[in-house]
C-alpha positions as CSV (number, residue, x, y, z in Angstrom):
1,X,6.4,-2.1,-7.6
2,X,5.4,-5.4,-9.2
3,X,1.7,-6.3,-8.9
4,X,0.4,-9.7,-10.0
5,X,-2.1,-9.7,-12.8
6,X,-5.0,-10.8,-10.7
7,X,-4.6,-8.1,-8.2
8,X,-4.1,-5.4,-10.9
9,X,-7.2,-6.7,-12.6
10,X,-9.2,-6.4,-9.4
11,X,-8.1,-2.7,-9.0
12,X,-8.9,-2.0,-12.6
13,X,-12.4,-3.5,-12.2
14,X,-13.2,-1.0,-9.4
15,X,-13.8,1.7,-12.0
16,X,-11.1,4.3,-11.2
17,X,-7.4,4.7,-11.8
18,X,-5.8,1.4,-10.7
19,X,-2.5,3.1,-9.9
20,X,-4.2,5.7,-7.8
21,X,-6.2,3.2,-5.9
22,X,-3.1,1.0,-5.2
23,X,-1.2,4.1,-4.0
24,X,-4.1,4.9,-1.6
25,X,-4.3,1.3,-0.4
26,X,-0.6,1.2,0.3
27,X,-0.7,4.5,2.1
28,X,-3.5,3.3,4.3
29,X,-1.7,0.1,5.0
30,X,1.5,1.9,5.9
31,X,-0.2,4.3,8.2
32,X,-2.1,1.5,10.0
33,X,1.1,-0.4,10.6
34,X,3.3,2.5,11.8
35,X,2.4,1.8,15.4
36,X,3.8,-1.8,15.1
37,X,7.1,-0.9,13.4
38,X,10.1,-1.5,15.5
39,X,12.4,1.5,16.0
40,X,15.3,1.5,13.6
41,X,17.8,3.5,15.7
42,X,18.4,4.2,19.3
43,X,18.4,7.9,20.5
44,X,21.8,9.3,21.1
């Protein structure tokens, strides 16, 4: 995943592992948006 330098710097400035923080942020985002995802396949 490519992250722009400003965003990466912000995560680094938070004082913990930037990669771990970004992973957690993406997981929270994905979980929050699951309810809005359109179904990808119709049941058989």
